[in-house]
ZABA-259551 format. One record per atom (N, C-alpha, C): atom name; residue in three letters; x, y, z. Coordinates in pm, whole numbers, plus 32768, in hexadecimal, padded with zeros to 4 digits. Example, Ala and Ser with C-alpha at 12.3 -4.5 7.8 and 13.67 -1.06 7.14 Angstrom:
<node atome="N" residu="ALA" c1="8527" c2="7DC7" c3="830C"/>
<node atome="CA" residu="ALA" c1="84CE" c2="7E3E" c3="830C"/>
<node atome="C" residu="ALA" c1="8528" c2="7EB6" c3="830C"/>
<node atome="N" residu="SER" c1="8505" c2="7F1F" c3="82C4"/>
<node atome="CA" residu="SER" c1="8557" c2="7F96" c3="82CA"/>
<node atome="C" residu="SER" c1="850A" c2="8003" c3="8313"/>
This chain:
<node atome="N" residu="MET" c1="8137" c2="8070" c3="7B7E"/>
<node atome="CA" residu="MET" c1="8130" c2="8012" c3="7BF4"/>
<node atome="C" residu="MET" c1="8161" c2="7F88" c3="7BCC"/>
<node atome="N" residu="ARG" c1="8130" c2="7F56" c3="7B63"/>
<node atome="CA" residu="ARG" c1="815C" c2="7ED6" c3="7B32"/>
<node atome="C" residu="ARG" c1="81F0" c2="7EC7" c3="7B20"/>
<node atome="N" residu="PHE" c1="8229" c2="7F2B" c3="7AE8"/>
<node atome="CA" residu="PHE" c1="82BD" c2="7F31" c3="7ACE"/>
<node atome="C" residu="PHE" c1="830C" c2="7F34" c3="7B43"/>
<node atome="N" residu="SER" c1="82DF" c2="7F85" c3="7BA7"/>
<node atome="CA" residu="SER" c1="8324" c2="7F8E" c3="7C2D"/>
<node atome="C" residu="SER" c1="8326" c2="7F1A" c3="7C7E"/>
<node atome="N" residu="LEU" c1="82C4" c2="7EBD" c3="7C69"/>
<node atome="CA" residu="LEU" c1="82C5" c2="7E42" c3="7CB8"/>
<node atome="C" residu="LEU" c1="8301" c2="7DC5" c3="7C5E"/>
<node atome="N" residu="LYS" c1="82FE" c2="7DCF" c3="7BE2"/>
<node atome="CA" residu="LYS" c1="8339" c2="7D60" c3="7B90"/>
<node atome="C" residu="LYS" c1="83C6" c2="7D65" c3="7B73"/>
<node atome="N" residu="LYS" c1="83F6" c2="7DDA" c3="7B49"/>
<node atome="CA" residu="LYS" c1="8478" c2="7DE5" c3="7B1B"/>
<node atome="C" residu="LYS" c1="84EA" c2="7DEF" c3="7B70"/>
<node atome="N" residu="PRO" c1="84E9" c2="7E5F" c3="7BD7"/>
<node atome="CA" residu="PRO" c1="8555" c2="7E75" c3="7C3D"/>
<node atome="C" residu="PRO" c1="855C" c2="7DF1" c3="7C9C"/>
<node atome="N" residu="LYS" c1="85D5" c2="7DD6" c3="7CCC"/>
<node atome="CA" residu="LYS" c1="85E0" c2="7D6A" c3="7D2A"/>
<node atome="C" residu="LYS" c1="858E" c2="7D86" c3="7DA8"/>
<node atome="N" residu="LEU" c1="8593" c2="7E00" c3="7DE1"/>
<node atome="CA" residu="LEU" c1="853D" c2="7E1B" c3="7E4F"/>
<node atome="C" residu="LEU" c1="84B1" c2="7DFE" c3="7E40"/>
<node atome="N" residu="GLY" c1="847D" c2="7E2F" c3="7DCE"/>
<node atome="CA" residu="GLY" c1="83F8" c2="7E10" c3="7DB0"/>
<node atome="C" residu="GLY" c1="83D4" c2="7D7F" c3="7DA0"/>
<node atome="N" residu="ARG" c1="8429" c2="7D3A" c3="7D63"/>
<node atome="CA" residu="ARG" c1="8402" c2="7C97" c3="7D5A"/>
<node atome="C" residu="ARG" c1="840B" c2="7C5D" c3="7DE3"/>
<node atome="N" residu="ASN" c1="8465" c2="7C96" c3="7E34"/>
<node atome="CA" residu="ASN" c1="8469" c2="7C59" c3="7ECC"/>
<node atome="C" residu="ASN" c1="83F7" c2="7C7B" c3="7F0F"/>
<node atome="N" residu="ILE" c1="83C0" c2="7CF3" c3="7F02"/>
<node atome="CA" residu="ILE" c1="8342" c2="7D25" c3="7F49"/>
<node atome="C" residu="ILE" c1="82D8" c2="7CC9" c3="7F13"/>
<node atome="N" residu="TYR" c1="82CF" c2="7CC2" c3="7E98"/>
<node atome="CA" residu="TYR" c1="8260" c2="7C6E" c3="7E53"/>
<node atome="C" residu="TYR" c1="825F" c2="7BD9" c3="7E83"/>
<node atome="N" residu="ALA" c1="82D5" c2="7BA7" c3="7E9D"/>
<node atome="CA" residu="ALA" c1="82E3" c2="7B16" c3="7EC4"/>
<node atome="C" residu="ALA" c1="82C3" c2="7B08" c3="7F5C"/>
<node atome="N" residu="LEU" c1="82E2" c2="7B75" c3="7F9F"/>
<node atome="CA" residu="LEU" c1="82C0" c2="7B7F" c3="8031"/>
<node atome="C" residu="LEU" c1="8226" c2="7B8D" c3="8048"/>
<node atome="N" residu="GLY" c1="81E6" c2="7BD0" c3="7FF6"/>
<node atome="CA" residu="GLY" c1="8156" c2="7BD8" c3="8005"/>
<node atome="C" residu="GLY" c1="8111" c2="7B50" c3="7FDD"/>
<node atome="N" residu="GLY" c1="8148" c2="7B00" c3="7F98"/>
<node atome="CA" residu="GLY" c1="810B" c2="7A86" c3="7F74"/>
<node atome="C" residu="GLY" c1="810B" c2="7A1C" c3="7FE9"/>
<node atome="N" residu="ASN" c1="818D" c2="7A17" c3="8016"/>
<node atome="CA" residu="ASN" c1="8196" c2="79B7" c3="8089"/>
<node atome="C" residu="ASN" c1="8226" c2="79C3" c3="80D5"/>
<node atome="N" residu="LYS" c1="8222" c2="79FE" c3="814F"/>
<node atome="CA" residu="LYS" c1="8295" c2="7A1B" c3="8197"/>
<node atome="C" residu="LYS" c1="82EE" c2="79AB" c3="81A7"/>
<node atome="N" residu="GLU" c1="82BD" c2="793C" c3="81C9"/>
<node atome="CA" residu="GLU" c1="831F" c2="78D4" c3="81E1"/>
<node atome="C" residu="GLU" c1="835D" c2="7894" c3="815D"/>
<node atome="N" residu="SER" c1="830D" c2="7892" c3="80EE"/>
<node atome="CA" residu="SER" c1="8358" c2="7872" c3="8075"/>
<node atome="C" residu="SER" c1="83C0" c2="78E6" c3="8040"/>
<node atome="N" residu="ALA" c1="83A3" c2="7958" c3="8065"/>
<node atome="CA" residu="ALA" c1="83FA" c2="79BD" c3="803D"/>
<node atome="C" residu="ALA" c1="847B" c2="79B8" c3="809B"/>
<node atome="N" residu="TRP" c1="8469" c2="7996" c3="810C"/>
<node atome="CA" residu="TRP" c1="84D9" c2="7976" c3="8171"/>
<node atome="C" residu="TRP" c1="8538" c2="7907" c3="8140"/>
<node atome="N" residu="TYR" c1="84F2" c2="789B" c3="8114"/>
<node atome="CA" residu="TYR" c1="8541" c2="7826" c3="80DF"/>
<node atome="C" residu="TYR" c1="857B" c2="7847" c3="8057"/>
<node atome="N" residu="SER" c1="8553" c2="78A2" c3="800D"/>
<node atome="CA" residu="SER" c1="859C" c2="78C9" c3="7F8F"/>
<node atome="C" residu="SER" c1="8607" c2="7936" c3="7FAA"/>
<node atome="N" residu="GLY" c1="8622" c2="7951" c3="8021"/>
<node atome="CA" residu="GLY" c1="8699" c2="79A1" c3="8041"/>
<node atome="C" residu="GLY" c1="8679" c2="7A3E" c3="8060"/>
<node atome="N" residu="ILE" c1="8601" c2="7A5B" c3="805C"/>
<node atome="CA" residu="ILE" c1="85D6" c2="7AF1" c3="8066"/>
<node atome="C" residu="ILE" c1="85D9" c2="7B13" c3="80FC"/>
<node atome="N" residu="ASN" c1="861A" c2="7B7D" c3="811A"/>
<node atome="CA" residu="ASN" c1="8612" c2="7BA7" c3="81AD"/>
<node atome="C" residu="ASN" c1="8588" c2="7BE5" c3="81D1"/>
<node atome="N" residu="VAL" c1="8538" c2="7B90" c3="820C"/>
<node atome="CA" residu="VAL" c1="84AF" c2="7BC1" c3="8220"/>
<node atome="C" residu="VAL" c1="848D" c2="7C27" c3="8279"/>
<node atome="N" residu="ASN" c1="84EB" c2="7C2B" c3="82E2"/>
<node atome="CA" residu="ASN" c1="84DE" c2="7CA5" c3="8344"/>
<node atome="C" residu="ASN" c1="8502" c2="7D28" c3="8303"/>
<node atome="N" residu="LEU" c1="8570" c2="7D31" c3="82C3"/>
<node atome="CA" residu="LEU" c1="859E" c2="7DA9" c3="8279"/>
<node atome="C" residu="LEU" c1="8528" c2="7DD9" c3="820E"/>
<node atome="N" residu="HIS" c1="8501" c2="7D77" c3="81CA"/>
<node atome="CA" residu="HIS" c1="849D" c2="7DA1" c3="815D"/>
<node atome="C" residu="HIS" c1="8416" c2="7DCD" c3="819E"/>
<node atome="N" residu="THR" c1="83ED" c2="7D89" c3="820E"/>
<node atome="CA" residu="THR" c1="837C" c2="7DBB" c3="824D"/>
<node atome="C" residu="THR" c1="838C" c2="7E42" c3="8288"/>
<node atome="N" residu="LEU" c1="8403" c2="7E68" c3="82BA"/>
<node atome="CA" residu="LEU" c1="8422" c2="7EE6" c3="82F0"/>
<node atome="C" residu="LEU" c1="8410" c2="7F4D" c3="8283"/>
<node atome="N" residu="ILE" c1="844D" c2="7F2C" c3="8203"/>
<node atome="CA" residu="ILE" c1="8452" c2="7F87" c3="819E"/>
<node atome="C" residu="ILE" c1="83BD" c2="7FAC" c3="8167"/>
<node atome="N" residu="VAL" c1="8372" c2="7F3B" c3="8167"/>
<node atome="CA" residu="VAL" c1="82DA" c2="7F5C" c3="8149"/>
<node atome="C" residu="VAL" c1="829D" c2="7FB2" c3="81A8"/>
<node atome="N" residu="PHE" c1="82AB" c2="7F9B" c3="8222"/>
<node atome="CA" residu="PHE" c1="827B" c2="7FF4" c3="8285"/>
<node atome="C" residu="PHE" c1="82AC" c2="807F" c3="827D"/>
<node atome="N" residu="ILE" c1="8333" c2="808D" c3="825C"/>
<node atome="CA" residu="ILE" c1="835D" c2="811B" c3="8254"/>
<node atome="C" residu="ILE" c1="831F" c2="8157" c3="81DB"/>
<node atome="N" residu="ILE" c1="830C" c2="8117" c3="8167"/>
<node atome="CA" residu="ILE" c1="82C9" c2="8158" c3="80F7"/>
<node atome="C" residu="ILE" c1="823C" c2="8172" c3="810E"/>
<node atome="N" residu="SER" c1="81FB" c2="8113" c3="8153"/>
<node atome="CA" residu="SER" c1="8169" c2="8134" c3="8171"/>
<node atome="C" residu="SER" c1="816B" c2="81AF" c3="81D2"/>
<node atome="N" residu="GLY" c1="81B5" c2="81BB" c3="822D"/>
<node atome="CA" residu="GLY" c1="81B1" c2="8230" c3="8289"/>
<node atome="C" residu="GLY" c1="81CE" c2="82AF" c3="823C"/>
<node atome="N" residu="ILE" c1="8233" c2="82A4" c3="81E7"/>
<node atome="CA" residu="ILE" c1="824A" c2="832B" c3="8193"/>
<node atome="C" residu="ILE" c1="81C8" c2="834A" c3="814A"/>
<node atome="N" residu="CYS" c1="8190" c2="82EB" c3="8107"/>
<node atome="CA" residu="CYS" c1="8114" c2="8307" c3="80B5"/>
<node atome="C" residu="CYS" c1="80A6" c2="8347" c3="8104"/>
<node atome="N" residu="ALA" c1="8094" c2="8306" c3="8185"/>
<node atome="CA" residu="ALA" c1="8030" c2="8339" c3="81DB"/>
<node atome="C" residu="ALA" c1="804B" c2="83C7" c3="8208"/>
<node atome="N" residu="GLY" c1="80D0" c2="83EA" c3="8226"/>
<node atome="CA" residu="GLY" c1="80F8" c2="846C" c3="824A"/>
<node atome="C" residu="GLY" c1="80D7" c2="84CC" c3="81DE"/>
<node atome="N" residu="ILE" c1="80F6" c2="84A9" c3="8161"/>
<node atome="CA" residu="ILE" c1="80D9" c2="8503" c3="80ED"/>
<node atome="C" residu="ILE" c1="8049" c2="8514" c3="80DC"/>
<node atome="N" residu="ALA" c1="7FFE" c2="84B4" c3="80F1"/>
<node atome="CA" residu="ALA" c1="7F68" c2="84B7" c3="80E4"/>
<node atome="C" residu="ALA" c1="7F2A" c2="8516" c3="8156"/>
<node atome="N" residu="GLY" c1="7F67" c2="8516" c3="81CF"/>
<node atome="CA" residu="GLY" c1="7F40" c2="8566" c3="823F"/>
<node atome="C" residu="GLY" c1="7F59" c2="85EE" c3="8223"/>
<node atome="N" residu="VAL" c1="7FCA" c2="8610" c3="81E0"/>
<node atome="CA" residu="VAL" c1="7FE8" c2="869D" c3="81C0"/>
<node atome="C" residu="VAL" c1="7F87" c2="86CB" c3="8155"/>
<node atome="N" residu="VAL" c1="7F67" c2="8675" c3="80F2"/>
<node atome="CA" residu="VAL" c1="7F0C" c2="86AB" c3="808A"/>
<node atome="C" residu="VAL" c1="7E89" c2="86B6" c3="80BA"/>
<node atome="N" residu="LEU" c1="7E5A" c2="8668" c3="8119"/>
<node atome="CA" residu="LEU" c1="7DD5" c2="8672" c3="8160"/>
<node atome="C" residu="LEU" c1="7DD2" c2="86EF" c3="81B6"/>
<node atome="N" residu="LEU" c1="7E4C" c2="870A" c3="81F3"/>
<node atome="CA" residu="LEU" c1="7E4F" c2="878E" c3="8247"/>
<node atome="C" residu="LEU" c1="7E3A" c2="87FC" c3="81EB"/>
<node atome="N" residu="GLY" c1="7E7A" c2="8806" c3="8177"/>
<node atome="CA" residu="GLY" c1="7E6C" c2="8875" c3="8123"/>
<node atome="C" residu="GLY" c1="7DD1" c2="887B" c3="80E0"/>
<node atome="N" residu="ARG" c1="7DA0" c2="8813" c3="80D2"/>
<node atome="CA" residu="ARG" c1="7D0C" c2="880F" c3="809D"/>
<node atome="C" residu="ARG" c1="7CAF" c2="883B" c3="8104"/>
<node atome="N" residu="VAL" c1="7CB3" c2="880C" c3="816E"/>
<node atome="CA" residu="VAL" c1="7C50" c2="881B" c3="81DC"/>
<node atome="C" residu="VAL" c1="7C72" c2="88A3" c3="822E"/>
<node atome="N" residu="GLY" c1="7CEF" c2="88BD" c3="8241"/>
<node atome="CA" residu="GLY" c1="7D10" c2="8936" c3="8283"/>
<node atome="C" residu="GLY" c1="7D27" c2="892D" c3="8319"/>
<node atome="N" residu="SER" c1="7D19" c2="88B1" c3="8355"/>
<node atome="CA" residu="SER" c1="7D28" c2="889E" c3="83E2"/>
<node atome="C" residu="SER" c1="7D54" c2="8809" c3="83F7"/>
<node atome="N" residu="ALA" c1="7D99" c2="87F6" c3="8462"/>
<node atome="CA" residu="ALA" c1="7DC0" c2="8764" c3="847A"/>
<node atome="C" residu="ALA" c1="7D65" c2="8726" c3="84E4"/>
<node atome="N" residu="GLU" c1="7CFD" c2="86E1" c3="84AA"/>
<node atome="CA" residu="GLU" c1="7C99" c2="869B" c3="8504"/>
<node atome="C" residu="GLU" c1="7C9A" c2="860F" c3="84D8"/>
<node atome="N" residu="PRO" c1="7C8C" c2="85B6" c3="854A"/>
<node atome="CA" residu="PRO" c1="7C98" c2="8524" c3="852E"/>
<node atome="C" residu="PRO" c1="7C26" c2="84F1" c3="84D2"/>
<node atome="N" residu="ALA" c1="7BAC" c2="8530" c3="84D1"/>
<node atome="CA" residu="ALA" c1="7B38" c2="84FC" c3="848F"/>
<node atome="C" residu="ALA" c1="7B2B" c2="8553" c3="8410"/>
<node atome="N" residu="ALA" c1="7B90" c2="8597" c3="83D8"/>
<node atome="CA" residu="ALA" c1="7B81" c2="85E9" c3="836B"/>
<node atome="C" residu="ALA" c1="7B5E" c2="85A4" c3="82F0"/>
<node atome="N" residu="ALA" c1="7B92" c2="852E" c3="82E0"/>
<node atome="CA" residu="ALA" c1="7B81" c2="84DA" c3="8267"/>
<node atome="C" residu="ALA" c1="7B05" c2="8483" c3="8268"/>
<node atome="N" residu="THR" c1="7AA5" c2="848A" c3="82C1"/>
<node atome="CA" residu="THR" c1="7A32" c2="843D" c3="82C8"/>
<node atome="C" residu="THR" c1="79E5" c2="844A" c3="8248"/>
<node atome="N" residu="GLY" c1="79C8" c2="83D5" c3="820B"/>
<node atome="CA" residu="GLY" c1="797A" c2="83D6" c3="8190"/>
<node atome="C" residu="GLY" c1="79D6" c2="83D8" c3="810D"/>
<node atome="N" residu="PHE" c1="7A59" c2="83CE" c3="8115"/>
<node atome="CA" residu="PHE" c1="7AB0" c2="83CF" c3="80AF"/>
<node atome="C" residu="PHE" c1="7AD4" c2="8342" c3="8078"/>
<node atome="N" residu="GLU" c1="7A99" c2="82D7" c3="80C3"/>
<node atome="CA" residu="GLU" c1="7AAA" c2="8255" c3="8095"/>
<node atome="C" residu="GLU" c1="7A74" c2="822A" c3="8014"/>
<node atome="N" residu="THR" c1="7A05" c2="826B" c3="7FF6"/>
<node atome="CA" residu="THR" c1="79D0" c2="8258" c3="7F6C"/>
<node atome="C" residu="THR" c1="7A2B" c2="828B" c3="7EFB"/>
<node atome="N" residu="TYR" c1="7A6F" c2="82F0" c3="7F12"/>
<node atome="CA" residu="TYR" c1="7AD1" c2="8322" c3="7EB2"/>
<node atome="C" residu="TYR" c1="7B46" c2="82C5" c3="7EA5"/>
<node atome="N" residu="ALA" c1="7B6F" c2="828C" c3="7F12"/>
<node atome="CA" residu="ALA" c1="7BD7" c2="822E" c3="7F0A"/>
<node atome="C" residu="ALA" c1="7BB9" c2="81AF" c3="7ECB"/>
<node atome="N" residu="ILE" c1="7B41" c2="8183" c3="7EDB"/>
<node atome="CA" residu="ILE" c1="7B0E" c2="8105" c3="7E92"/>
<node atome="C" residu="ILE" c1="7B02" c2="8127" c3="7DF8"/>
<node atome="N" residu="ALA" c1="7AD0" c2="81A4" c3="7DDF"/>
<node atome="CA" residu="ALA" c1="7AB5" c2="81BE" c3="7D51"/>
<node atome="C" residu="ALA" c1="7B46" c2="81D0" c3="7D03"/>
<node atome="N" residu="ALA" c1="7BA4" c2="820B" c3="7D4A"/>
<node atome="CA" residu="ALA" c1="7C28" c2="821B" c3="7D18"/>
<node atome="C" residu="ALA" c1="7C69" c2="8194" c3="7CF8"/>
<node atome="N" residu="SER" c1="7C5C" c2="8134" c3="7D4F"/>
<node atome="CA" residu="SER" c1="7C85" c2="80B2" c3="7D43"/>
<node atome="C" residu="SER" c1="7C53" c2="8065" c3="7CD5"/>
<node atome="N" residu="ILE" c1="7BC7" c2="8075" c3="7CC7"/>
<node atome="CA" residu="ILE" c1="7B87" c2="8030" c3="7C4C"/>
<node atome="C" residu="ILE" c1="7BBD" c2="806C" c3="7BCD"/>
<node atome="N" residu="ILE" c1="7BC0" c2="80FB" c3="7BC9"/>
<node atome="CA" residu="ILE" c1="7BEC" c2="813E" c3="7B48"/>
<node atome="C" residu="ILE" c1="7C77" c2="810F" c3="7B30"/>
<node atome="N" residu="GLY" c1="7CC4" c2="8106" c3="7B8E"/>
<node atome="CA" residu="GLY" c1="7D53" c2="80DA" c3="7B7C"/>
<node atome="C" residu="GLY" c1="7D5E" c2="8041" c3="7B51"/>
<node atome="N" residu="GLY" c1="7CFE" c2="7FF7" c3="7B55"/>
<node atome="CA" residu="GLY" c1="7CFF" c2="7F70" c3="7B0F"/>
<node atome="C" residu="GLY" c1="7CF5" c2="7EFA" c3="7B74"/>
<node atome="N" residu="ASN" c1="7CDC" c2="7F0D" c3="7BFB"/>
<node atome="CA" residu="ASN" c1="7CC9" c2="7E9E" c3="7C4F"/>
<node atome="C" residu="ASN" c1="7C41" c2="7E6E" c3="7C4B"/>
<node atome="N" residu="LYS" c1="7C37" c2="7DEF" c3="7C63"/>
<node atome="CA" residu="LYS" c1="7BAF" c2="7DB4" c3="7C60"/>
<node atome="C" residu="LYS" c1="7B75" c2="7DA6" c3="7CF4"/>
<node atome="N" residu="LEU" c1="7AF4" c2="7DAF" c3="7CE9"/>
<node atome="CA" residu="LEU" c1="7AA7" c2="7D9C" c3="7D73"/>
<node atome="C" residu="LEU" c1="7A82" c2="7D01" c3="7D70"/>
<node atome="N" residu="LEU" c1="7AA3" c2="7CBF" c3="7DD9"/>
<node atome="CA" residu="LEU" c1="7A7B" c2="7C34" c3="7DE8"/>
<node atome="C" residu="LEU" c1="7A20" c2="7C28" c3="7E45"/>
<node atome="N" residu="TRP" c1="79A2" c2="7BF9" c3="7E31"/>
<node atome="CA" residu="TRP" c1="793A" c2="7BE2" c3="7E97"/>
<node atome="C" residu="TRP" c1="792B" c2="7B58" c3="7EA5"/>
<node atome="N" residu="ARG" c1="7933" c2="7B22" c3="7F23"/>
<node atome="CA" residu="ARG" c1="7921" c2="7A9F" c3="7F45"/>
<node atome="C" residu="ARG" c1="7897" c2="7A92" c3="7F7A"/>
<node atome="N" residu="GLN" c1="7853" c2="7A34" c3="7F51"/>
<node atome="CA" residu="GLN" c1="77D7" c2="7A0F" c3="7F80"/>
<node atome="C" residu="GLN" c1="77DF" c2="79AC" c3="7FEE"/>
<node atome="N" residu="GLY" c1="77A6" c2="79C0" c3="8063"/>
<node atome="CA" residu="GLY" c1="77B7" c2="796F" c3="80D7"/>
<node atome="C" residu="GLY" c1="776A" c2="78F8" c3="80CE"/>
């Protein structure tokens, strides 16, 4: 993941876009195009996840993945993301 965001030009532009849209625009990045690309990639990944879930559950129900949030958080932590807790 780190390679795909740091090395290719598209990844660097998306990385810059996530930091600040206005500064990315000032640096010459086509913000609308890259935002569209990010949404397309996200939609494709969501579609693949839906097909995998359909194969696992056996039926297409809107509430089929209720309770899988813990698995997503655990996979994120195992992958190396940090959990930041802010004290109010």
